[in-house]
MIMIVEX-477730 format. One record per residue (C-alpha): residue in three letters; residue number from 1; x negated, y negated, z negated. Coordinates in pm, whole numbers, plus 32768, in hexadecimal, padded with zeros to 4 digits. Layout:
% residues N
 code pos    x    y    z
  ALA NUM    X    Y    Z
...
This chain:
% residues 261
 code pos    x    y    z
  UNK   1 801C 7FDC 7FEA
  UNK   2 7ED5 7F08 8011
  UNK   3 7ED2 7F00 8197
  UNK   4 7F50 7DCA 819A
  UNK   5 7E08 7D6B 8117
  UNK   6 7D72 7D88 828B
  UNK   7 7E7E 7C7F 8325
  UNK   8 7E1B 7B34 8394
  UNK   9 7EA0 7A88 8269
  UNK  10 7E19 7B3F 8181
  UNK  11 7CC8 7B47 821F
  UNK  12 7CCA 79CE 8240
  UNK  13 7D34 79B5 80C6
  UNK  14 7C30 7A7C 8056
  UNK  15 7B2B 79EA 810C
  UNK  16 7BA5 787D 8095
  UNK  17 7BA5 792F 7F22
  UNK  18 7A46 79B0 7F64
  UNK  19 79B8 7868 7FDF
  UNK  20 7A4E 77A5 7EA3
  UNK  21 79A9 7847 7DA0
  UNK  22 783C 77CD 7DB8
  UNK  23 78A6 76B0 7E32
  UNK  24 795F 765C 7CF5
  UNK  25 7845 76FC 7C44
  UNK  26 774A 761F 7CBF
  UNK  27 7832 7501 7CBF
  UNK  28 782E 7572 7B36
  UNK  29 769E 755D 7B54
  UNK  30 76AA 73EB 7BE7
  UNK  31 7770 737A 7AB8
  UNK  32 76C5 7420 79C7
  UNK  33 757A 739B 7A4E
  UNK  34 75F6 723A 7A4A
  UNK  35 7660 7260 78D2
  UNK  36 7509 72D4 787F
  UNK  37 747C 7198 7947
  UNK  38 75AB 70BB 7852
  UNK  39 7518 7166 773E
  UNK  40 738F 7114 7785
  UNK  41 73DE 6FBE 77FB
  UNK  42 7497 6F78 76C9
  UNK  43 7392 7008 75FE
  UNK  44 7296 6F34 76A4
  UNK  45 7343 6DE1 7685
  UNK  46 7369 6E3C 74E3
  UNK  47 71F9 6E72 74AA
  UNK  48 71B3 6D39 758C
  UNK  49 72AF 6C3A 74C2
  UNK  50 7216 6CFF 73A6
  UNK  51 70AD 6C95 73B8
  UNK  52 7047 6B4B 7317
  UNK  53 7011 6A27 73FF
  UNK  54 6EA4 6A13 74A8
  UNK  55 6DF5 6903 7599
  UNK  56 6E74 6935 76F4
  UNK  57 6D39 693B 7758
  UNK  58 6CDC 6AAE 76A8
  UNK  59 6DD3 6B69 7783
  UNK  60 6DB9 6A9D 78C2
  UNK  61 6CBB 69E6 79B7
  UNK  62 6CB9 6943 7B10
  UNK  63 6D16 6A65 7C34
  UNK  64 6D3B 6B61 7B1A
  UNK  65 6E7F 6C0F 7B34
  UNK  66 6F4D 6C39 79D5
  UNK  67 6F21 6D78 797A
  UNK  68 704D 6E3F 78F1
  UNK  69 702C 6E75 77CE
  UNK  70 6FD2 6CF6 7791
  UNK  71 712F 6C9D 7819
  UNK  72 721F 6BCC 7742
  UNK  73 70F8 6B98 7625
  UNK  74 7123 6A65 7581
  UNK  75 700F 6971 75ED
  UNK  76 6F7F 6820 7585
  UNK  77 6EF3 670F 7631
  UNK  78 6E72 65C3 75D0
  UNK  79 6E68 6494 76DA
  UNK  80 6F57 63EE 7773
  UNK  81 7033 63D2 78DF
  UNK  82 6FCF 632E 7A18
  UNK  83 7151 62F6 7AA9
  UNK  84 70C0 62A6 7BEE
  UNK  85 7082 641A 7C56
  UNK  86 7223 6425 7BBC
  UNK  87 72EE 64FB 7C91
  UNK  88 742F 65AF 7C5D
  UNK  89 74CE 66F2 7CA5
  UNK  90 75E5 674C 7D83
  UNK  91 772B 6828 7D11
  UNK  92 76E6 6866 7B99
  UNK  93 77B1 68A2 7A74
  UNK  94 77F0 683C 7925
  UNK  95 7801 6907 7800
  UNK  96 7980 6901 7859
  UNK  97 7946 697C 79C2
  UNK  98 79A5 6802 7A4F
  UNK  99 78C0 67E1 7B8A
  UNK 100 77F4 66A5 7BB7
  UNK 101 7652 6682 7BA0
  UNK 102 7535 66EE 7AD1
  UNK 103 7445 65DD 7A96
  UNK 104 72DE 662C 7AC7
  UNK 105 71CF 6528 7A8D
  UNK 106 7020 6570 7A52
  UNK 107 6FAE 6566 78FD
  UNK 108 6E3D 6529 78F2
  UNK 109 6D8F 65C5 77D0
  UNK 110 6C76 64F4 7700
  UNK 111 6B45 65D4 77AD
  UNK 112 6BDE 651D 7945
  UNK 113 6C8D 667C 79C3
  UNK 114 6DF0 667F 79DD
  UNK 115 6F30 6761 79B2
  UNK 116 7089 673F 7A14
  UNK 117 719E 66F6 7912
  UNK 118 730F 6743 796E
  UNK 119 73A4 6633 7884
  UNK 120 7504 6681 78BA
  UNK 121 765A 6695 7988
  UNK 122 770B 654C 79F5
  UNK 123 7845 6543 7A9E
  UNK 124 785C 650A 7C38
  UNK 125 7947 63F3 7C23
  UNK 126 78EF 6382 7D74
  UNK 127 78EC 64D4 7E1E
  UNK 128 77C9 65CE 7E6A
  UNK 129 7748 64DD 7F82
  UNK 130 7712 63C9 7ED0
  UNK 131 75F0 638B 7DCA
  UNK 132 767F 6342 7C77
  UNK 133 761F 6262 7B74
  UNK 134 7551 62F9 7A71
  UNK 135 74FB 6283 7917
  UNK 136 73A8 6225 7912
  UNK 137 72C8 6314 7849
  UNK 138 723E 629F 76F4
  UNK 139 710B 61D3 771B
  UNK 140 6FB2 61DD 7694
  UNK 141 6F17 631D 75D4
  UNK 142 6FF7 6417 7560
  UNK 143 6FDF 6562 74D1
  UNK 144 70E8 6657 7597
  UNK 145 7134 67B9 756B
  UNK 146 71D9 68A4 767C
  UNK 147 7207 69F1 76DA
  UNK 148 7133 6A30 77DC
  UNK 149 7195 6AE2 7941
  UNK 150 711E 6B91 7A54
  UNK 151 7146 6AC5 7BB7
  UNK 152 7264 6B14 7C9F
  UNK 153 725A 6B86 7DE3
  UNK 154 7336 6BAB 7F21
  UNK 155 73D2 6CF0 7F17
  UNK 156 73FA 6D06 7DA2
  UNK 157 7586 6C97 7DCA
  UNK 158 752A 6B54 7E1A
  UNK 159 7583 6A7D 7F48
  UNK 160 744C 69F2 7FDE
  UNK 161 74E1 68C9 80A8
  UNK 162 7450 67F9 81AC
  UNK 163 7463 669F 81F1
  UNK 164 74B1 660C 80A0
  UNK 165 74AF 6486 8068
  UNK 166 735A 643A 7FC7
  UNK 167 7318 64B5 7E73
  UNK 168 7437 65AB 7E35
  UNK 169 7391 6706 7E76
  UNK 170 745E 6861 7E2A
  UNK 171 734D 6935 7D76
  UNK 172 7262 68BF 7C5F
  UNK 173 711D 695E 7CDE
  UNK 174 6FF7 68BC 7C45
  UNK 175 6EF7 6926 7D98
  UNK 176 7005 682E 7E51
  UNK 177 6FFF 672C 7D76
  UNK 178 6E9D 672B 7D40
  UNK 179 6E8F 6702 7EDE
  UNK 180 6F77 65D1 7EDE
  UNK 181 6ECA 6554 7DC2
  UNK 182 6D99 6561 7E15
  UNK 183 6D00 65E5 7CC6
  UNK 184 6CF6 6725 7C26
  UNK 185 6E12 6791 7B25
  UNK 186 6E19 68C5 7A4D
  UNK 187 6EC7 69F9 7AD6
  UNK 188 7007 6A1D 7A6A
  UNK 189 70D4 691A 79C7
  UNK 190 716E 68AD 787E
  UNK 191 7300 689A 7802
  UNK 192 72FD 6769 7718
  UNK 193 7367 67B9 75D5
  UNK 194 72E6 66A0 7509
  UNK 195 7326 6580 74EB
  UNK 196 7434 6554 75AB
  UNK 197 74A6 63DA 751D
  UNK 198 7613 6328 7556
  UNK 199 7643 62F1 76DA
  UNK 200 7556 63DB 774F
  UNK 201 75AE 6510 7820
  UNK 202 7669 662E 7789
  UNK 203 7558 6731 7724
  UNK 204 7586 689D 7796
  UNK 205 7601 6993 767B
  UNK 206 750E 6ADF 7627
  UNK 207 759C 6C02 7713
  UNK 208 76A2 6CFA 768D
  UNK 209 75D2 6E21 7623
  UNK 210 76EC 6ED7 756E
  UNK 211 77E3 6F33 767E
  UNK 212 777D 7074 771A
  UNK 213 78A5 7060 7818
  UNK 214 79A6 719B 7896
  UNK 215 787A 726C 797D
  UNK 216 786D 7389 7842
  UNK 217 79EC 73A1 786D
  UNK 218 79DC 7383 79F4
  UNK 219 78B8 74C2 79D1
  UNK 220 79C4 758F 7916
  UNK 221 7ABA 7556 79F9
  UNK 222 7A13 75AD 7B22
  UNK 223 79AE 76E0 7A71
  UNK 224 7B02 7751 7A10
  UNK 225 7B89 76FF 7B84
  UNK 226 7A56 77E7 7C11
  UNK 227 7B0A 78C8 7B0E
  UNK 228 7C51 78D6 7B68
  UNK 229 7C3A 7921 7CE4
  UNK 230 7BF4 7A70 7CB0
  UNK 231 7CF6 7A75 7BC7
  UNK 232 7DE3 79DD 7C76
  UNK 233 7D9B 7AD4 7DA4
  UNK 234 7DC3 7BF7 7CC7
  UNK 235 7F24 7B74 7C59
  UNK 236 7F94 7B22 7DD4
  UNK 237 7F0C 7C63 7E44
  UNK 238 7FD9 7D13 7D24
  UNK 239 8116 7C32 7D92
  UNK 240 80F9 7C9A 7EE2
  UNK 241 80F7 7E14 7ED4
  UNK 242 820D 7DD2 7DD4
  UNK 243 82E5 7D54 7EE9
  UNK 244 827E 7E19 7FD1
  UNK 245 82B4 7F62 7EED
  UNK 246 840C 7ED8 7E9B
  UNK 247 8467 7E72 7FF5
  UNK 248 83F3 7FE8 8073
  UNK 249 84D7 805E 7F7B
  UNK 250 8602 7F73 7FDE
  UNK 251 85DA 7FF6 814F
  UNK 252 85AA 8163 80F5
  UNK 253 8707 8133 803F
  UNK 254 87B2 80A7 8134
  UNK 255 8730 81AE 8249
  UNK 256 87AE 82BC 8134
  UNK 257 890B 822D 8141
  UNK 258 8A04 82FE 8247
  UNK 259 8AA0 8238 8351
  UNK 260 8BEE 81C1 831F
  UNK 261 8BDC 81AF 8192
């Protein structure tokens, strides 16, 4: 009574099930990998934020990439802002998700080297193609604290639009800005923590490193789906067999009834 498995309908259904099982298992491992990446990222951010602040020159230098373990480390710098090299970064959001600009200003250290400082967010009151009104940075020599970030690069989910108005950029990259400013810059940039006086750009909140997302739940979900495929196939086969037996019995009973009865 299982010859129906050789019919076109059942052959196709069986092949689809055979294909779905490894696909779902692979999707489960993909979600598991994303979960592990999220946990590792959260742990790395937590470790970095827990470190005591150190001078920025201890972790980066001109032409040097910020290492993975140094990202999000709190660093200090002593010097003064150079507003002549200031730029704004388009299409950035504040802590509530509102779109506007980030203000990036070179900060000249006491030793003559400089580092880019993301001073924070301002609204795009005149639109994204008009240079906004930017609060002037604090004048004179100051001590600041920030979170060290790696240079942004195209292909990291940030659109690198060309032909922008003067002093507007899409990505924060020390190598690019060093060429535009004709001066060496420390690798990476700082997200300003303090000082953040009244009337200054809105500083950026520290990254969330407590949420792990739904990746583990999706992992279990995909693997359960892969287990349900053969179980469902068996249920369907048994149901089909039962229905065929019942149909055959009904046909036999109908044939056994004498004509005219």
